[in-house]
C-alpha positions as CSV (number, residue, x, y, z in Angstrom):
1,M,132.1,58.2,274.7
2,E,135.1,59.9,274.9
3,L,138.3,60.4,272.2
4,K,140.7,60.2,272.8
5,S,144.1,61.9,270.9
6,V,146.4,59.6,269.2
7,N,150.2,60.7,268.1
8,S,150.1,59.9,264.3
9,S,150.4,62.0,260.9
10,N,146.8,60.3,260.0
11,I,144.3,59.8,262.5
12,S,144.1,62.8,265.0
13,Q,141.4,60.4,267.9
14,I,140.0,56.9,268.4
15,G,137.2,56.0,270.6
16,Y,135.5,53.5,271.3
17,D,131.6,51.7,272.3
18,Q,132.1,48.5,273.9
19,S,128.2,48.1,274.5
20,K,128.2,48.3,270.4
21,S,131.7,47.0,269.5
22,A,131.5,50.3,267.6
23,L,135.3,51.5,266.9
24,I,135.2,55.2,266.0
25,V,138.3,56.9,263.8
26,R,138.4,60.9,263.4
27,F,140.9,61.6,260.6
28,N,143.5,64.5,260.9
29,N,141.4,65.3,258.0
30,G,138.6,65.8,259.9
31,A,136.5,63.1,258.9
32,Y,135.0,60.5,261.5
33,Y,134.5,56.7,260.7
34,K,133.0,53.7,261.8
35,Y,134.2,50.6,262.3
36,E,131.9,48.2,262.8
37,D,131.9,44.5,264.8
38,V,135.2,45.8,266.4
39,P,136.5,43.5,269.2
40,E,137.8,45.2,272.4
41,Q,141.2,44.3,272.3
42,T,141.5,45.3,268.6
43,Y,140.8,48.9,270.7
44,N,142.9,48.3,273.0
45,N,146.1,47.5,270.7
46,F,145.4,50.1,268.7
47,I,145.1,53.2,271.3
48,T,149.0,51.1,272.7
49,A,150.5,51.2,269.5
50,S,154.1,52.0,269.0
51,S,152.6,53.5,265.1
52,V,149.1,53.6,265.4
53,G,148.6,54.0,261.8
54,K,151.0,51.1,260.9
55,Y,148.1,49.4,263.0
56,F,145.6,50.6,261.4
57,Q,146.7,49.9,258.2
58,S,147.2,46.4,259.2
59,Y,144.7,45.6,261.6
60,I,141.6,47.4,260.9
61,R,141.6,49.2,257.3
62,N,140.0,46.8,254.8
63,V,139.1,44.8,257.4
64,Y,136.2,45.7,259.8
65,A,132.9,46.6,257.8
66,Y,132.8,51.1,257.8
67,K,130.8,53.9,257.0
68,K,131.8,57.3,257.1
69,I,129.9,59.8,259.4
70,D,128.5,63.1,260.0
71,V,130.1,64.8,263.1
72,A,129.9,68.4,263.6
73,E,132.7,70.1,265.7
74,G,132.4,69.3,269.3
75,V,129.8,67.0,269.4
76,E,130.4,63.8,270.4
77,P,129.8,61.1,267.2
78,K,126.4,59.4,266.8
79,L,126.3,55.8,267.0
């Protein structure tokens, strides 16, 4: 899964695994979170939103189950 860089004051990268409906969000502080059962359309709306941070706050945070995942620098997140 490829993480795509985004322009946000809080989020640095976003990735999506279609086969698992899993959204990965990397925050600017380096923390990675996996959001589960996220529809692909939600990911598409998220990655193309005029404000990624506002979209995250309104449509992802506190909507989908999530967990923090440990990822070593330069290593792809394991889902």
